[in-house]
ROKOL-881431 format. One line per 5 residues: number of its first residue (from 1); for each residue x, y, z of C-alpha. Coordinates in Angstrom, 2 decimals, m for minus. Example, Ala and Ser with C-alpha at 12.3 -4.5 7.8 and 13.67 -1.06 7.14 Angstrom:
<rs>
1> 12.30,m4.50,7.80  13.67,m1.06,7.14
</rs>
This chain:
<rs>
1> 0.00,0.00,0.00  2.80,2.39,0.87  4.51,1.64,m2.45  1.34,2.46,m4.33  0.94,5.67,m2.35
6> 4.53,6.74,m3.02  4.25,5.87,m6.72  1.03,7.86,m6.88  2.75,10.92,m5.46  5.59,10.42,m7.94
11> 3.09,10.24,m10.80  1.33,13.38,m9.61  4.73,15.13,m9.40  5.52,14.09,m12.97  2.25,15.49,m14.28
16> 2.85,18.71,m12.38  6.32,19.02,m13.84  5.04,18.32,m17.35  2.35,20.94,m16.90  4.85,23.54,m15.66
21> 7.22,22.74,m18.54  4.36,23.08,m21.02  3.44,26.46,m19.59  7.04,27.63,m19.84  7.32,26.47,m23.46
26> 4.09,28.23,m24.38  5.29,31.41,m22.68  8.60,31.28,m24.55  6.83,30.72,m27.85  4.61,33.70,m27.16
31> 7.66,35.88,m26.48  9.60,34.56,m29.48  8.54,36.97,m32.22  8.88,36.00,m35.84  11.34,37.65,m38.16
36> 10.21,40.09,m40.84  9.91,37.54,m43.63  8.68,40.11,m46.11  11.89,42.13,m45.78  13.93,38.92,m45.94
41> 12.08,37.80,m49.08  12.97,41.09,m50.78  16.66,40.44,m50.16  16.35,36.84,m51.37  14.77,38.01,m54.63
46> 17.52,40.60,m55.02  20.26,38.04,m54.39  18.85,35.45,m56.81  18.32,38.08,m59.50  21.86,39.33,m58.94
51> 23.36,35.86,m59.34  21.45,35.30,m62.59  22.52,38.65,m64.03  26.13,38.23,m62.90  26.25,34.86,m64.66
56> 25.03,36.44,m67.88  27.11,39.62,m67.70  30.42,37.95,m66.79  30.44,35.07,m69.30  32.52,36.80,m72.03
61> 35.05,38.46,m69.69  35.43,35.25,m67.68  36.11,33.27,m70.83  38.53,35.91,m72.14  40.57,36.39,m68.95
66> 40.36,33.00,m67.26  39.22,30.58,m70.01  36.16,29.91,m67.86  32.90,31.70,m68.57  31.60,30.81,m65.12
71> 34.68,32.04,m63.27  32.99,35.03,m61.64  29.78,33.31,m60.62  31.77,30.46,m59.05  33.75,32.96,m56.99
76> 30.56,34.77,m56.05  29.00,31.56,m54.79  32.00,30.14,m52.93  33.56,33.38,m51.62  30.43,35.45,m51.22
81> 27.22,33.47,m50.79  28.54,30.57,m48.68  30.47,32.63,m46.10  27.68,35.19,m46.30  25.16,32.56,m45.23
86> 27.36,31.74,m42.24  27.49,35.40,m41.21  23.77,35.77,m41.85  22.86,32.92,m39.49  25.31,34.11,m36.83
91> 23.98,37.67,m36.82  20.36,36.56,m37.08  20.56,34.10,m34.17  22.60,36.05,m31.59  20.48,38.72,m29.91
96> 21.47,42.01,m31.51  21.86,43.59,m28.06  24.97,41.45,m27.62  26.62,43.43,m30.42  27.11,46.32,m28.00
101> 29.77,44.36,m26.11  31.78,43.62,m29.24  31.22,46.89,m31.12  34.45,48.55,m30.01  36.81,45.58,m30.68
106> 35.05,45.08,m34.02  35.59,48.75,m34.87  39.26,48.59,m33.83  39.81,45.45,m35.94  38.30,47.09,m39.01
111> 40.51,50.16,m38.64  43.64,48.05,m38.10  42.90,46.22,m41.35  42.39,49.56,m43.10  45.81,50.62,m41.85
116> 47.51,47.36,m42.85  46.16,47.51,m46.38  48.16,50.74,m46.85  51.44,49.00,m45.95  53.53,48.31,m49.08
121> 53.68,44.60,m49.74  50.52,43.84,m47.79  47.86,45.81,m49.63  47.05,45.19,m53.28  45.52,47.40,m55.95
126> 43.72,44.49,m57.73  43.81,46.37,m61.03  42.83,49.77,m59.60  44.75,52.76,m58.31  43.51,52.20,m54.76
131> 45.37,50.02,m52.25  42.20,48.48,m50.87  42.66,44.69,m51.01  44.44,41.85,m49.29  45.41,39.05,m51.67
136> 46.49,35.67,m50.30  46.81,32.40,m52.21  44.35,33.53,m54.85  41.81,34.83,m52.33  41.08,38.51,m51.85
141> 39.44,40.53,m49.11  38.45,44.19,m49.04  38.61,45.67,m45.50  36.51,48.68,m46.47  33.47,46.41,m46.74
146> 34.02,45.23,m43.18  34.49,48.87,m42.13  30.97,49.73,m43.28  29.34,47.22,m40.95  31.79,47.96,m38.12
151> 31.08,51.69,m38.37  27.33,51.12,m38.22  27.51,48.80,m35.20  29.99,50.94,m33.27  28.22,54.25,m33.87
156> 24.87,52.68,m32.98  26.30,51.40,m29.68  28.22,54.59,m28.89  25.46,57.06,m29.75  22.69,55.05,m28.09
161> 24.61,55.30,m24.80  24.88,59.09,m25.09  21.68,60.92,m24.24  21.73,64.68,m24.14  25.53,64.67,m24.38
166> 25.11,64.67,m28.18  23.57,68.14,m27.99  26.86,69.51,m26.71  29.05,70.42,m29.66  32.50,69.96,m28.08
171> 32.01,67.01,m25.73  29.24,65.24,m27.63  28.87,65.88,m31.35  32.54,66.58,m32.09  33.76,63.47,m30.24
176> 31.29,61.22,m32.08  32.22,62.84,m35.38  35.94,62.35,m34.73  35.51,58.66,m33.96  33.38,58.11,m37.04
181> 35.85,59.94,m39.27  38.70,57.50,m38.53  37.70,54.89,m41.16  36.62,57.66,m43.55  40.11,59.18,m43.50
186> 41.81,55.77,m43.78  39.76,54.86,m46.85  40.50,58.26,m48.39  44.20,57.45,m47.98  43.86,54.36,m50.22
191> 42.40,56.39,m52.10  38.83,55.15,m52.63  36.59,58.21,m52.89  33.45,56.23,m53.75  33.62,54.12,m50.59
196> 34.68,57.17,m48.58  31.48,58.94,m49.67  29.39,55.96,m48.54  31.02,55.88,m45.09  30.70,59.64,m44.66
201> 27.00,59.53,m45.53  26.52,56.63,m43.08  28.20,58.73,m40.38  26.14,61.78,m41.30  22.87,59.83,m41.35
206> 23.40,58.05,m38.03  24.31,61.33,m36.31  21.08,62.80,m37.65  18.94,59.84,m36.54  20.65,59.85,m33.13
211> 19.20,63.29,m32.43  22.16,65.65,m32.83  21.40,69.35,m33.16  20.18,70.35,m36.60  22.64,73.26,m36.72
216> 25.51,70.82,m36.13  24.19,68.52,m38.87  23.86,71.40,m41.35  27.38,72.55,m40.50  28.70,69.03,m41.12
221> 26.93,68.93,m44.48  28.51,72.23,m45.53  31.99,71.13,m44.43  31.58,67.75,m46.12  30.47,69.29,m49.40
226> 33.38,71.75,m49.27  35.87,68.93,m48.71  34.37,66.99,m51.61  34.86,69.98,m53.91  38.48,70.27,m52.76
231> 39.05,66.55,m53.42  37.82,67.02,m56.99  39.91,70.15,m57.48  43.23,68.68,m56.28  42.99,65.50,m58.40
236> 42.95,66.02,m62.18  41.39,62.62,m62.90  38.44,63.42,m60.59  38.02,66.79,m62.32  38.04,64.97,m65.67
241> 35.33,62.59,m64.42  33.14,65.49,m63.38  33.70,67.24,m66.69  32.83,64.04,m68.54  29.69,63.65,m66.47
246> 28.57,67.15,m67.51  29.70,66.74,m71.15  30.08,63.03,m72.00  30.37,63.82,m75.70  33.70,65.67,m75.32
251> 35.99,62.61,m75.09  34.04,59.50,m76.11  37.18,57.41,m76.73  39.07,58.59,m73.65  37.87,59.45,m70.16
256> 34.26,59.42,m71.36  34.44,55.95,m72.91  32.94,54.01,m70.00  30.08,56.43,m69.49  29.21,56.55,m73.19
261> 29.28,52.77,m73.49  27.04,52.53,m70.45  24.58,54.96,m72.04  24.65,52.88,m75.22  23.88,49.70,m73.27
266> 21.04,51.28,m71.30  19.53,52.94,m74.36  19.71,49.87,m76.60  17.73,47.82,m74.09  14.50,49.64,m74.82
271> 11.34,48.65,m72.97  11.75,44.87,m72.87  15.49,44.45,m73.54  17.46,42.30,m75.96  16.81,39.22,m73.85
276> 18.72,37.46,m71.10  22.21,36.62,m72.32  21.96,38.73,m75.48  23.90,41.83,m74.48  26.39,43.17,m77.01
281> 28.19,45.60,m74.73  29.44,42.86,m72.40  31.67,41.54,m75.21  34.69,43.66,m74.23  33.00,46.96,m75.12
286> 31.81,48.11,m71.70  34.46,47.87,m68.93  33.77,46.30,m65.51  30.56,44.53,m66.60  30.83,42.11,m63.68
291> 30.96,44.87,m61.05  30.60,48.64,m61.46  28.61,48.69,m64.71  26.44,45.59,m64.31  23.27,47.68,m64.10
296> 23.88,48.83,m67.68  23.94,45.18,m68.78  20.73,44.56,m66.84  19.09,47.45,m68.69  20.37,46.19,m72.04
301> 19.29,42.57,m71.61  16.15,42.97,m69.49  15.00,46.40,m70.61  13.30,49.29,m68.86  10.64,47.16,m67.16
306> 13.05,44.93,m65.24  15.42,47.84,m64.55  12.56,49.79,m63.05  11.52,46.68,m61.15  15.00,46.46,m59.60
311> 14.78,50.09,m58.50  11.29,49.50,m57.08  12.63,46.49,m55.18  15.25,48.71,m53.55  12.53,51.24,m52.69
316> 10.47,48.47,m51.08  13.49,47.35,m49.05  14.15,50.88,m47.81  10.48,51.51,m46.99  10.12,48.20,m45.16
321> 13.34,48.92,m43.32  12.08,52.35,m42.25  9.01,50.69,m40.73  11.32,48.32,m38.87  13.48,51.21,m37.63
326> 10.39,53.05,m36.41  9.16,50.04,m34.42  12.47,48.95,m32.90  12.37,48.52,m29.10  15.27,50.87,m28.34
331> 17.62,53.50,m29.74  20.41,51.02,m30.41  18.21,48.92,m32.68  16.88,51.97,m34.45  20.38,53.26,m35.20
336> 21.52,49.81,m36.36  18.68,49.49,m38.84  19.01,53.10,m40.01  22.76,52.77,m40.60  22.38,49.61,m42.68
341> 19.57,51.15,m44.73  21.65,54.27,m45.39  24.57,52.09,m46.46  22.55,49.99,m48.92  20.46,52.90,m50.18
346> 23.33,55.31,m50.85  25.52,52.69,m52.51  22.70,51.57,m54.82  21.86,55.20,m55.62  25.48,55.98,m56.52
351> 25.82,52.92,m58.76  22.52,53.16,m60.62  22.69,56.96,m60.82  26.05,56.78,m62.58  24.78,54.27,m65.15
356> 21.81,56.43,m66.16  23.78,59.68,m66.22  22.30,61.20,m63.07  25.62,61.08,m61.16  29.33,60.97,m62.00
361> 31.10,57.61,m62.01  32.24,56.66,m58.51  33.29,53.04,m59.03  31.09,51.56,m56.31  29.43,48.16,m56.92
366> 25.71,47.44,m56.84  24.93,45.61,m53.57  23.88,41.94,m53.92  24.30,42.12,m57.71  27.88,43.09,m58.58
371> 30.73,40.58,m58.30  32.62,40.82,m55.03  32.92,38.15,m52.36  33.83,40.55,m49.54  30.98,42.91,m50.35
376> 28.35,40.19,m50.63  29.53,38.32,m47.53  29.43,41.42,m45.30  26.14,42.62,m46.81  24.51,39.27,m46.03
381> 25.79,39.59,m42.47  24.13,43.01,m42.29  20.84,41.49,m43.46  21.20,39.02,m40.59  21.34,42.00,m38.22
386> 18.12,43.39,m39.74  16.39,40.03,m39.33  17.61,39.82,m35.74  16.24,43.25,m34.89  12.93,42.40,m36.51
391> 12.55,39.41,m34.17  12.57,41.77,m31.19  10.14,44.21,m32.76  6.42,44.09,m32.21
</rs>
């Protein structure tokens, strides 16, 4: 009888434990918010479209330079997509609040790499005038891409911890500006003016979103614009680019060649395009078809409709991201999302604007579309941060 009684108590205890465990699981499921799958689906569409267009655009140049038409898409998959997926899952699974603890070491690491790439023998030009790459055993890495994400995370953590201090010009705004200018100056030293512009706009935008005084923001805009004018004035090749932008017909076989060929590609696409794979400009006429000028090939092959669709997709991403930023639970999350949106939006604007003649050539790639393992890998990590923030947002 006593054994039955004891076993009965044991059974009751088991049921009680199971009930308590069930309640805890249900409570955790209720608190575990779902990610913003709509925003994620936009990025997936963009990535798949980019891989298709990169395959088409890079076939001739891959065959010509490497005797392999699929050289660039293979590199994009193995050096961009695969490590990018790893970063995406890491950043999407670890609570984004944990990034605060690692923001400063991450920022220091990025700046050290930007310094090292300037050291003769370590940094590589990779066919450009800028010392912006590390090359090792056939693999390359561009620290400036890492610097974009590091700048966003560090500024978000730093500024979110400063309340009304940011309203003080000397001890608040100027200190934050000085810290943010470190990678900007290092990238200018490479020199890579296109990437420098992107980082400066990220810095400018995050300071604005953080709540700095409007007079300080306006002053920064004036100083930044003045410095940009000086950069153009002191470098003859930048002056020539600006002159070509304003009058592309002046030197069609020289400095204006790339812009004129891009115009020809965009214009020949018409409404519906020549058809996927049927571009003529990618056959050694238009330079950098796998990276800087890939949008021109998209316009030529897919036409105005698909080109406009790509632009609309970017608008949808930015708008959905703004909703996410508005609904984030704290200032840190809001600054994180805003910084990433500014980064993607400005870089896309600079690339597409140059291809349609709205902006001078800056040499920046189109995110998620242009060839570049470093760029795609880090960008996918940034999307993981957005997904992570969305999980904590009601």
